[in-house]
PANUNU-108869 format. One record per residue (C-alpha): x, y, z; residue in three letters. Coordinates in steps of 0.1 Angstrom, whole numbers. Example, Ala and Ser with C-alpha at 12.3 -4.5 7.8 and 13.67 -1.06 7.14 Angstrom:
BEGIN
      u      v      w  rest
    123    -45     78   ALA
    137    -11     71   SER
END
This chain:
BEGIN
      u      v      w  rest
   2061    524   -640   MET
   2088    535   -616   LEU
   2082    566   -595   SER
   2108    586   -578   PHE
   2084    604   -554   SER
   2093    582   -525   SER
   2121    558   -516   PRO
   2094    533   -505   LEU
   2079    533   -539   LEU
   2114    527   -554   VAL
   2118    497   -532   LEU
   2083    483   -538   SER
   2094    466   -570   ARG
   2112    438   -550   ARG
   2079    423   -537   ARG
   2075    390   -554   LEU
   2053    360   -547   CYS
   2068    333   -525   SER
   2070    307   -552   ALA
   2089    331   -576   SER
   2113    342   -549   SER
   2120    306   -539   LEU
   2126    297   -575   GLY
   2153    324   -578   LEU
   2169    312   -546   LEU
   2171    277   -559   LEU
   2193    290   -587   LEU
   2221    297   -562   SER
   2218    263   -546   ILE
   2239    234   -558   SER
   2229    216   -590   ALA
   2211    186   -575   PRO
   2185    209   -559   SER
   2180    231   -589   PHE
   2145    230   -603   GLY
   2129    214   -572   GLN
   2093    224   -565   PRO
   2088    253   -541   ALA
   2087    244   -505   GLN
   2066    261   -479   PRO
   2085    288   -459   GLY
   2096    283   -423   LEU
   2083    303   -394   SER
   2106    324   -372   ARG
   2106    298   -344   ASP
   2115    270   -369   GLU
   2143    290   -383   VAL
   2156    297   -348   GLY
   2155    260   -339   GLU
   2172    251   -372   LEU
   2200    276   -368   ILE
   2206    265   -332   ALA
   2207    228   -343   ASP
   2231    233   -372   ARG
   2253    263   -361   CYS
   2257    261   -323   GLU
   2284    234   -325   GLY
   2309    259   -340   CYS
   2294    293   -334   HIS
   2294    294   -296   ASN
   2312    314   -270   ASP
   2339    288   -267   TYR
   2348    280   -303   ASP
   2337    314   -317   TYR
   2341    302   -353   ALA
   2338    331   -378   GLY
   2341    356   -349   ASN
   2305    352   -339   TRP
   2284    332   -315   SER
   2247    323   -313   LEU
   2246    340   -279   GLU
   2251    373   -297   GLU
   2222    370   -322   ILE
   2185    362   -322   HIS
   2161    356   -351   VAL
   2142    387   -340   SER
   2173    408   -350   ASP
   2162    409   -386   ILE
   2129    427   -381   GLU
   2147    451   -358   ARG
   2176    458   -382   GLY
   2202    444   -358   LYS
   2233    425   -369   ASN
   2224    431   -405   GLN
   2259    424   -417   LYS
   2261    391   -400   LEU
   2227    379   -412   TRP
   2236    389   -448   GLU
   2268    368   -444   ALA
   2248    339   -431   ILE
   2225    342   -461   LEU
   2254    342   -485   LYS
   2273    313   -468   SER
   2242    290   -468   VAL
   2233    299   -504   SER
   2268    292   -515   MET
   2269    258   -498   GLY
   2297    268   -475   ASP
   2276    264   -443   MET
   2271    240   -427   PRO
   2306    226   -434   PRO
   2308    194   -454   ALA
   2318    174   -423   ASP
   2288    186   -404   LYS
   2251    176   -405   LYS
   2237    190   -437   GLN
   2204    208   -443   LEU
   2178    190   -464   THR
   2167    206   -496   ILE
   2135    218   -480   ALA
   2152    231   -449   GLN
   2178    250   -470   LYS
   2152    265   -493   ALA
   2130    275   -464   GLY
   2158    290   -444   LEU
   2170    311   -474   LEU
   2135    322   -482   GLN
   2129    334   -446   TRP
   2162    351   -443   LEU
   2159    369   -477   GLN
   2123    379   -472   THR
   2130    393   -437   GLY
   2161    413   -448   LEU
   2143    427   -478   ASP
   2112    436   -458   ASP
   2133    455   -433   TYR
   2151    473   -461   SER
   2119    483   -477   GLU
   2105    498   -446   GLN
   2137    514   -436   HIS
   2154    526   -468   PRO
   2191    535   -465   ASN
   2207    548   -497   PRO
   2240    555   -479   GLY
   2259    587   -477   ARG
   2291    587   -498   SER
   2321    609   -491   THR
   2328    640   -511   LEU
   2340    626   -544   ARG
   2370    639   -564   ARG
   2372    630   -601   LEU
   2398    604   -606   ASN
   2423    609   -633   ARG
   2403    591   -660   SER
   2372    610   -652   GLU
   2391    643   -651   TYR
   2408    636   -684   ALA
   2375    627   -701   ASN
   2357    657   -686   SER
   2385    680   -699   VAL
   2382    664   -733   ARG
   2345    670   -735   ASP
   2345    704   -719   LEU
   2371    718   -743   LEU
   2364    696   -773   ALA
   2401    686   -770   LEU
   2411    652   -785   GLU
   2442    649   -764   GLU
   2447    622   -738   ASP
   2461    639   -707   ILE
   2458    608   -685   THR
   2495    600   -685   PRO
   2502    635   -672   LEU
   2481    630   -641   LEU
   2491    610   -609   PRO
   2475    576   -604   GLY
   2447    570   -580   ASP
   2444    545   -552   VAL
   2417    518   -555   SER
   2391    510   -529   GLY
   2366    480   -531   TYR
   2382    472   -564   GLY
   2378    505   -582   PHE
   2397    538   -584   ASP
   2366    559   -584   ASN
   2359    552   -547   ASN
   2352    584   -529   ALA
   2368    573   -496   ASP
   2403    568   -511   VAL
   2403    597   -536   LEU
   2422    620   -513   GLY
   2438    654   -521   VAL
   2473    665   -513   SER
   2494    696   -520   THR
   2515    676   -545   THR
   2484    663   -563   LEU
   2470    698   -566   LEU
   2503    712   -579   GLU
   2503    685   -606   ARG
   2467    692   -616   TYR
   2475    729   -617   LEU
   2504    723   -640   SER
   2483    700   -663   VAL
   2454    725   -663   ALA
   2479    752   -675   GLY
   2492    731   -703   LYS
   2457    720   -714   VAL
   2443    756   -714   SER
   2471    768   -735   ARG
   2468    739   -759   LEU
   2430    744   -763   ALA
   2434    781   -770   THR
   2462    776   -795   GLY
   2489    794   -774   LEU
   2512    763   -773   THR
   2519    770   -809   GLY
   2539    801   -800   GLU
   2569    780   -792   SER
   2585    749   -807   ILE
   2578    717   -787   SER
   2584    680   -791   LYS
   2562    650   -784   LYS
   2579    616   -783   THR
   2565    580   -786   TYR
   2586    549   -778   VAL
   2573    520   -798   VAL
   2568    489   -776   PRO
   2591    461   -787   LYS
   2602    427   -776   ASP
   2637    420   -764   GLY
   2657    390   -777   SER
   2648    356   -763   VAL
   2678    335   -754   LYS
   2697    359   -777   ASN
   2679    345   -806   SER
   2648    356   -824   GLY
   2632    385   -842   VAL
   2622    412   -816   PRO
   2608    437   -842   SER
   2574    433   -856   PHE
   2567    414   -889   ASP
   2531    425   -889   LEU
   2508    455   -891   ARG
   2511    470   -856   THR
   2482    495   -856   SER
   2449    500   -872   GLU
   2460    535   -880   GLN
   2486    522   -905   LEU
   2481    511   -941   PRO
   2470    475   -946   LEU
   2503    466   -963   ASP
   2525    480   -935   SER
   2550    462   -913   ARG
   2564    472   -880   GLY
   2567    507   -868   GLY
   2538    522   -849   GLY
   2514    551   -846   SER
   2504    576   -819   PHE
   2480    605   -814   ASP
   2493    640   -818   PHE
   2474    673   -813   TYR
   2487    702   -834   ALA
   2479    734   -815   PRO
   2481    755   -847   VAL
   2483    750   -884   THR
   2520    750   -893   GLY
   2551    732   -904   VAL
   2560    702   -883   TYR
   2588    675   -885   GLU
   2580    638   -881   ILE
   2611    618   -872   ALA
   2619    583   -862   GLY
   2650    564   -849   TYR
   2656    531   -865   LEU
   2673    501   -849   ASN
   2707    489   -861   ALA
   2696    453   -863   ASN
   2709    443   -829   THR
   2692    435   -797   ASN
   2687    457   -765   ASN
   2693    489   -784   GLU
   2690    521   -763   VAL
   2711    546   -783   ASP
   2695    572   -804   ARG
   2721    582   -830   LEU
   2717    610   -855   ASP
   2726    587   -884   GLU
   2697    564   -874   LEU
   2672    593   -874   ARG
   2650    597   -905   TYR
   2627    627   -907   HIS
   2602    646   -929   TYR
   2587    680   -927   GLN
   2551    689   -937   LEU
   2522    712   -929   THR
   2497    699   -904   LEU
   2463    715   -899   SER
   2454    725   -863   ALA
   2437    697   -844   GLY
   2440    660   -838   HIS
   2461    637   -860   HIS
   2474    601   -861   SER
   2511    600   -868   ILE
   2529    568   -878   GLY
   2559    553   -894   MET
   2563    518   -909   SER
   2579    496   -935   PHE
   2562    480   -965   ARG
   2550    445   -961   LYS
   2560    422   -990   GLN
   2546    388   -999   LEU
   2580    375   -988   ALA
   2603    392   -964   LEU
   2625    417   -982   SER
   2652    412   -956   GLU
   2677    384   -950   HIS
   2678    377   -912   VAL
   2705    354   -899   PRO
   2699    340   -865   THR
   2723    339   -835   ILE
   2727    305   -822   ARG
   2760    305   -803   LYS
   2753    329   -775   GLY
   2764    365   -769   THR
   2801    358   -776   GLU
   2794    349   -812   HIS
   2784    379   -834   VAL
   2768    371   -867   VAL
   2781    395   -893   LEU
   2761    403   -924   PRO
   2767    378   -952   ASP
   2753    400   -980   ARG
   2750    437   -989   ALA
   2722    458   -974   ALA
   2690    460   -994   ALA
   2669    491   -996   LEU
   2636    492   -978   LEU
   2607    516   -981   ASP
   2601    536   -949   LEU
   2568    554   -949   ASP
   2557    585   -930   PHE
   2519    582   -923   ILE
   2495    609   -913   VAL
   2458    600   -905   ASP
   2462    566   -922   GLY
   2477    579   -955   ALA
   2513    578   -967   ARG
   2526    614   -970   VAL
   2563    605   -978   ASN
   2585    574   -984   SER
   2622    572   -980   GLN
   2646    543   -988   GLN
   2668    531   -960   VAL
   2693    502   -958   PRO
   2681    470   -943   SER
   2709    471   -917   TYR
   2734    496   -903   HIS
   2771    490   -901   MET
   2793    508   -875   SER
   2820    500   -850   SER
   2794    493   -823   ARG
   2766    478   -845   PHE
   2779    452   -868   SER
   2753    425   -871   GLN
   2722    421   -891   ALA
   2703    396   -869   ALA
   2670    414   -866   PHE
   2645    431   -889   LEU
   2649    468   -894   ARG
   2623    486   -874   ASP
   2613    519   -858   VAL
   2623    523   -821   LEU
   2610    557   -813   GLU
   2590    585   -831   MET
   2587    622   -825   GLU
   2569    652   -838   VAL
   2587    686   -835   VAL
   2571    720   -842   GLY
   2556    742   -853   PRO
   2585    758   -871   PHE
   2562    782   -889   ALA
   2525    788   -883   SER
   2496    807   -896   GLU
   2488    840   -878   PRO
   2457    845   -858   GLY
   2435    822   -837   LEU
   2437    786   -849   PRO
   2404    771   -862   ASP
   2400    739   -841   THR
   2370    723   -824   PRO
   2384    737   -791   SER
   2386    773   -802   THR
   2352    771   -818   GLN
   2337    759   -785   LYS
   2356    783   -762   ILE
   2355    815   -782   PHE
   2318    819   -787   ILE
   2323    856   -792   CYS
   2350    879   -806   SER
   2353    913   -790   PRO
   2377    927   -815   THR
   2352    922   -843   ASN
   2321    933   -824   SER
   2331    967   -809   ALA
   2348    999   -817   ALA
   2382   1007   -802   ALA
   2367   1030   -776   SER
   2344   1003   -762   ALA
   2369    974   -766   LYS
   2375    969   -729   GLN
   2338    966   -721   ASN
   2332    944   -751   ALA
   2360    921   -740   GLU
   2347    919   -705   LEU
   2312    910   -717   ASP
   2326    884   -741   CYS
   2348    869   -713   ALA
   2317    868   -691   ARG
   2298    849   -718   SER
   2326    824   -723   ILE
   2331    818   -686   ILE
   2293    813   -680   ALA
   2290    789   -709   SER
   2319    767   -699   LEU
   2312    769   -661   THR
   2276    757   -666   THR
   2289    725   -683   GLU
   2319    721   -660   ALA
   2299    724   -628   TYR
   2272    700   -641   ARG
   2244    723   -629   ARG
   2230    758   -636   PRO
   2254    784   -624   VAL
   2248    818   -607   THR
   2268    850   -605   ASP
   2284    837   -574   ALA
   2300    809   -595   ASP
   2310    831   -624   VAL
   2324    861   -604   SER
   2355    844   -590   PRO
   2365    832   -625   LEU
   2358    866   -640   LEU
   2381    882   -613   ASN
   2408    858   -625   VAL
   2403    871   -661   TYR
   2404    907   -650   LYS
   2437    902   -631   ALA
   2453    884   -660   ALA
   2441    909   -686   ARG
   2462    936   -669   LYS
   2494    919   -682   ASP
   2482    896   -710   LEU
   2462    898   -742   ASP
   2426    886   -744   PHE
   2433    850   -756   THR
   2460    845   -729   SER
   2437    859   -702   SER
   2410    834   -712   ILE
   2436    806   -711   ALA
   2445    816   -675   THR
   2408    817   -666   THR
   2404    782   -681   LEU
   2433    770   -659   GLN
   2415    783   -628   ALA
   2382    766   -640   LEU
   2399    732   -645   LEU
   2411    731   -608   ILE
   2380    748   -593   SER
   2361    727   -567   PRO
   2330    728   -588   GLY
   2348    709   -616   PHE
   2372    688   -596   LEU
   2346    674   -572   TYR
   2312    658   -577   LEU
   2293    678   -551   GLN
   2258    669   -539   GLU
   2250    692   -509   PRO
   2220    686   -488   VAL
   2191    709   -499   PRO
   2176    734   -475   ASP
   2148    721   -455   GLY
   2158    685   -453   VAL
   2157    672   -417   SER
   2187    654   -402   PRO
   2189    617   -409   GLY
   2161    618   -435   SER
   2163    603   -470   VAL
   2161    628   -498   TYR
   2161    626   -536   GLN
   2190    640   -557   LEU
   2182    669   -580   SER
   2178    661   -617   ASP
   2211    678   -625   SER
   2229    658   -598   GLU
   2213    626   -612   PHE
   2225    635   -647   ALA
   2260    641   -634   ALA
   2260    607   -617   ARG
   2246    590   -648   LEU
   2274    606   -670   ALA
   2301    596   -646   LEU
   2288    560   -645   PHE
   2284    554   -682   LEU
   2309    578   -697   TRP
   2333    587   -669   SER
   2327    623   -680   SER
   2303    653   -681   LEU
   2267    652   -691   PRO
   2263    663   -727   ASP
   2238    690   -738   LYS
   2209    665   -744   GLU
   2212    651   -709   LEU
   2215    685   -694   THR
   2185    699   -712   ASP
   2163    669   -702   LEU
   2175    673   -666   ALA
   2167    711   -666   LEU
   2133    703   -681   ALA
   2126    677   -654   GLY
   2121    650   -679   GLN
   2152    629   -676   LEU
   2138    605   -649   ARG
   2106    597   -669   GLU
   2109    560   -675   PRO
   2107    560   -713   ASP
   2130    590   -716   VAL
   2156    576   -692   LEU
   2155    542   -709   SER
   2161    559   -743   SER
   2189    580   -729   GLN
   2207    550   -714   ILE
   2205    532   -748   LYS
   2218    563   -765   ARG
   2247    567   -741   MET
   2257    530   -744   LEU
   2258    533   -782   LYS
   2281    564   -779   SER
   2319    560   -783   ASP
   2322    575   -749   LYS
   2308    543   -734   ALA
   2343    529   -741   ARG
   2349    542   -706   ALA
   2329    513   -692   LEU
   2353    489   -709   THR
   2384    508   -699   ASP
   2374    517   -663   ASN
   2348    491   -652   PHE
   2359    460   -671   ALA
   2395    470   -669   GLY
   2394    468   -631   GLN
   2367    442   -626   TRP
   2387    417   -648   LEU
   2421    431   -639   TYR
   2429    440   -675   LEU
   2448    471   -664   ARG
   2474    447   -649   ASN
   2483    431   -682   ILE
   2510    457   -692   PRO
   2527    450   -658   PHE
   2525    412   -658   HIS
   2557    397   -672   THR
   2558    360   -679   PRO
   2592    344   -679   ASP
   2607    348   -714   VAL
   2627    316   -711   PHE
   2596    295   -702   GLU
   2573    313   -726   PHE
   2593    329   -755   PRO
   2561    330   -776   GLN
   2546    357   -752   PHE
   2556    387   -773   THR
   2545    423   -771   VAL
   2520    418   -800   PRO
   2505    388   -782   LEU
   2503    407   -749   ARG
   2483    434   -768   GLN
   2462    408   -785   SER
   2450    390   -753   ILE
   2440    423   -738   LYS
   2422    434   -769   ARG
   2403    401   -771   GLU
   2387    406   -737   THR
   2380    443   -743   GLU
   2362    435   -776   LEU
   2344    406   -759   PHE
   2331    429   -731   PHE
   2323    457   -755   THR
   2302    434   -778   ARG
   2282    421   -748   ILE
   2276    458   -738   LEU
   2268    472   -773   LYS
   2246    443   -784   ASP
   2228    440   -750   ASP
   2236    403   -746   LYS
   2229    383   -715   PRO
   2256    386   -689   ILE
   2259    348   -688   PHE
   2279    351   -720   ASP
   2308    360   -697   PHE
   2306    325   -684   LEU
   2300    303   -714   ASN
   2299    322   -747   ALA
   2307    302   -778   ASP
   2323    331   -796   TYR
   2352    355   -791   SER
   2373    380   -810   TYR
   2407    368   -824   LEU
   2434    377   -849   ASN
   2458    353   -865   GLN
   2484    355   -838   GLN
   2460    349   -810   LEU
   2442    321   -829   ALA
   2475    303   -835   GLU
   2482    307   -798   HIS
   2449    290   -791   TYR
   2454    264   -818   GLY
   2424    276   -838   ILE
   2426    274   -876   GLU
   2411    296   -903   GLY
   2420    330   -889   VAL
   2445    351   -909   SER
   2457    387   -906   GLY
   2462    411   -877   SER
   2427    424   -877   ALA
   2403    411   -850   PHE
   2371    394   -860   ARG
   2343    374   -843   GLU
   2352    337   -843   VAL
   2328    308   -836   ASP
   2342    286   -808   LEU
   2316    258   -810   THR
   2342    234   -822   ALA
   2367    244   -795   TYR
   2352    235   -761   PRO
   2385    244   -745   GLN
   2378    280   -752   ARG
   2348    302   -747   GLY
   2337    327   -719   GLY
   2361    347   -698   LEU
   2378    316   -683   LEU
   2389    304   -717   GLY
   2406    337   -726   GLN
   2444    341   -723   ALA
   2441    374   -705   SER
   2424    360   -675   ILE
   2445    328   -675   LEU
   2477    348   -677   THR
   2468    374   -651   LEU
   2459    346   -626   THR
   2493    328   -631   SER
   2528    333   -617   ASN
   2555    344   -642   PRO
   2569    309   -647   ASN
   2540    286   -638   HIS
   2503    284   -632   THR
   2486    290   -599   SER
   2453    271   -592   PRO
   2450    291   -560   VAL
   2451    325   -578   LYS
   2427    312   -605   ARG
   2403    298   -579   GLY
   2404    330   -558   LYS
   2398    351   -589   TRP
   2367    331   -597   ILE
   2354    335   -561   LEU
   2362    372   -560   ASP
   2349    383   -594   ASN
   2324    357   -606   LEU
   2307    347   -573   LEU
   2314    376   -549   ALA
   2324    350   -523   ALA
   2359    361   -515   SER
   2378    338   -491   PRO
   2393    355   -460   PRO
   2429    367   -462   PRO
   2455    340   -455   PRO
   2470    338   -420   PRO
   2505    352   -415   PRO
   2536    331   -423   ASP
   2518    307   -447   VAL
   2545    283   -461   PRO
   2552    283   -498   ALA
   2540    254   -519   LEU
   2566    225   -522   VAL
   2574    223   -559   ALA
   2592    189   -557   GLU
   2596    159   -535   HIS
   2626    135   -534   ASP
   2639    152   -565   GLY
   2607    147   -585   VAL
   2586    177   -597   ALA
   2551    177   -582   LEU
   2521    187   -602   THR
   2499    215   -590   ALA
   2474    190   -577   ARG
   2500    172   -556   GLU
   2514    205   -543   GLN
   2480    216   -531   LEU
   2472    183   -516   LYS
   2502    185   -494   ARG
   2493    221   -485   HIS
   2458    212   -475   ARG
   2471    188   -449   GLN
   2473    219   -426   ASP
   2437    223   -413   PRO
   2441    261   -411   VAL
   2449    262   -449   CYS
   2423    236   -458   ALA
   2393    257   -448   ALA
   2399    282   -477   CYS
   2417    259   -501   HIS
   2388    235   -502   ILE
   2368    263   -519   ARG
   2395    277   -542   MET
   2415    247   -553   ASP
   2388    228   -572   PRO
   2380    259   -593   LEU
   2417    265   -602   GLY
   2426    229   -608   LEU
   2399    226   -634   ALA
   2420    251   -655   LEU
   2453    234   -652   GLU
   2453    224   -689   LYS
   2461    261   -696   TYR
   2497    272   -690   ASP
   2508    305   -675   ALA
   2501    324   -707   VAL
   2468    307   -716   GLY
   2480    281   -741   ALA
   2464    247   -740   PHE
   2485    218   -728   ARG
   2479    181   -718   THR
   2509    173   -696   SER
   2531    190   -670   TYR
   2563    176   -653   ALA
   2561    147   -677   SER
   2527    137   -663   GLN
   2493    139   -679   PRO
   2473    167   -663   ILE
   2442    157   -643   ASP
   2415    184   -643   VAL
   2389    166   -624   SER
   2376    184   -593   ALA
   2351    182   -565   ARG
   2332    211   -550   MET
   2327    212   -512   PRO
   2291    202   -516   ASP
   2302    170   -535   GLY
   2296    182   -570   THR
   2320    165   -594   GLN
   2332    182   -626   PHE
   2361    182   -650   GLU
   2380    209   -670   GLY
   2367    241   -683   LEU
   2334    226   -696   PRO
   2327    212   -662   GLY
   2336    244   -645   LEU
   2313    263   -668   GLN
   2285    240   -658   GLN
   2292    246   -621   VAL
   2290    283   -627   LEU
   2259    279   -648   TRP
   2242    261   -619   ASP
   2251    291   -598   ARG
   2242    317   -624   ARG
   2220    336   -600   GLU
   2250    340   -577   ARG
   2270    353   -607   PHE
   2243    377   -616   ALA
   2244    391   -580   MET
   2282    392   -581   ALA
   2282    411   -614   PHE
   2255    435   -600   THR
   2275    441   -569   GLU
   2306    450   -589   ARG
   2286    473   -612   LEU
   2267    490   -583   LEU
   2300    496   -565   THR
   2314    512   -596   TYR
   2283    533   -603   ALA
   2280    547   -567   LEU
   2317    553   -562   GLY
   2316    538   -528   ARG
   2319    504   -511   GLY
   2287    485   -505   LEU
   2274    477   -471   GLU
   2250    451   -457   ALA
   2220    475   -462   TYR
   2228    475   -500   ASP
   2224    437   -504   GLN
   2186    439   -507   PRO
   2191    464   -536   VAL
   2214    440   -553   ILE
   2188    412   -550   ARG
   2161    436   -563   ASP
   2182    445   -594   ILE
   2189    409   -601   THR
   2152    400   -600   ARG
   2144    428   -624   GLN
   2171    415   -648   ALA
   2157    380   -646   SER
   2126    393   -664   ALA
   2148    404   -693   HIS
   2170    373   -696   ASP
   2197    390   -676   TYR
   2206    412   -705   ARG
   2233    437   -695   ILE
   2212    468   -704   HIS
   2185    457   -680   SER
   2210    455   -652   ILE
   2225    489   -660   ILE
   2190    504   -662   GLU
   2180    488   -629   ALA
   2212    502   -613   VAL
   2204    537   -626   VAL
   2168    536   -613   THR
   2178    520   -579   SER
   2173    538   -546   MET
   2209    544   -537   PRO
   2217    558   -572   PHE
   2188    584   -568   ASN
   2187    591   -531   PHE
   2210    601   -503   LYS
   2207    603   -465   LYS
   2212    636   -447   ALA
   2237    638   -418   PRO
   2222    625   -386   GLU
   2234    654   -365   ALA
   2216    687   -373   PRO
   2249    707   -371   HIS
   2272    682   -387   GLU
   2294    698   -414   LYS
   2284    689   -449   GLN
   2310    677   -473   GLN
   2314    702   -501   PHE
   2340    726   -512   VAL
   2336    763   -519   LYS
   2358    785   -541   ALA
   2372    817   -526   HIS
END
């Protein structure tokens, strides 16, 4: 069982027998050597001779390939902890088959296995004897973590993420402590948002009428022809027989009368006007709290609208050829129709005089409250905040003291949760002083709201602080407290605060007990809050956050509509979520024979038998051109240019995200690919062949191009094709080590032969995200250790997550080397 009493005990799990270790290493070697019997290890002198024989020709003081020379290193470096970064790079390059280069004398299978075993064992042994968990910078909550923490702290189901400024990314993630800076402008924005949130949670926003607006995402016309509005159910929050429109989340601060309104289109394209005659509205009473607000039309078996199509360009306007019909426009609250109005199927005016597009909702809004119930609203937020009521518990003569005692109780309760640790009077007093100052001019509720605003921008809430405990000597490794560990765990899996169960276990000193911790991780991953891993980890690891900003050429790909854009993103999100929730092996990311499709996406893929807008699991056994991440339109689209594919981008994405073997950045002034020659369009293969004639370019492209060329039968929006530029597409490819393969099935086999490398790449990404810092050379033995642990559990994703949580850098930190070096933490004044 894992013990946290010493970093050395944490690291002791990586000790494996030589044969087992060698077997794991062989997984990362090219296919011909996979499954070979274990070879005896090499001695230090033999390794030195082998490196000198194979590497000195390029890595010398004259050529200085890779910016290093054999004169600068010695095989004794490893046991002394010198040049650790370089030795780790050598280990990766040899295991990936990049070194020695293909045109140089190659290692035999036995030499390669022996060299890898010696390198890995030496690096791991040094790490075990000299543990280094790293020392991350003081970490501010990014906007997603801040929004989720506010949601859970105040029980407020309101997404405040759009109100907050975006964060810079580092090492692929926006929770990296080194790039989460703080400026005056940022603090002013957080202060403003904290004020709005505190008033919303306490019901004070309902004192005035406000408006929340939602612009429904729509397609523009394509070549001035088509139907840009939706002829399908656009949201799961709308009735099954709905068409078009949309829905959005709305938080009613108080119970009262609100107006739901929507602006309809006038059946033309590119509409931006919001005219009163196109606004339809309905008033009703909404209870305080969270609601889903929507508007949509009824879906008929056959379209209830006649839609002429423009075919003669913008100069020819198609006038209606029949009278407008009446359509049912529904107002929907929490999935149920609350009102229905009949509207004409098109609108005639001096400016809008055509009926070329389906009637639809362009924009919705909720205005109110126009009248509200008196007193404190009964919402989950007010129930959590106001745990006491001074007006009901004390006589008038003692009201002031009763209010102060109640305020102290409210502040202490919320501060304990917000600061992610037990609080003292020193934590509560500054906030209580804010309450006292506010109470001189405001009533009790408003004073609590002002105090909440201060709490939401306090250093204890805004920063994850892990100060060095008293008595820890400079430069030594120490264990995080149980409360700090719980805070890290909640940020990792939920991007939020620890809940009561986690906090209670941490305070009782039981959270790190192996059985308890394993149970808690499973519980947390089953929670809806684990959606944060899909949104924040997968969204950045797989670049899914970029989909809304990637715009394929509408003339080249008119089928790429807003609903399709939403569908390709949703497919990959559901795919990742299912692997996470069902604890599937991570190799499903490479070659799963299932995915999640709706009718529109299935038609885009050429898959039959899927009907309706709802997503469902689909067996892809009969469709070898799909399956795994590389068969999904989201990845294929994101790694393409707007009007054509890019084998280079696709190959680089695979190296970056699936193999953690990123090529170096391109040199300056790299010429663009030549798209045609002598007036004849060149295929991607021909363009890259000409580009690789430059030796400077060939060094990287020989690794990227084969991977990307294997995916050339997928166009720039992920649709399958067989020809380009009137030529059949050739998807055969050859790896630098000589491995031949063809198309997606062949590429999946190449990645399967390197599945141990993928497991390490996935672990590296996950550990980077979990720690909130970039990984260094001293973290690589930890990655190998986690991968070994996962191998005993068929590389299921829960086993990797649990190994990350129990790893040394997740549980330990290193104290500053200098005894008087300033610690990185923030104090409230």
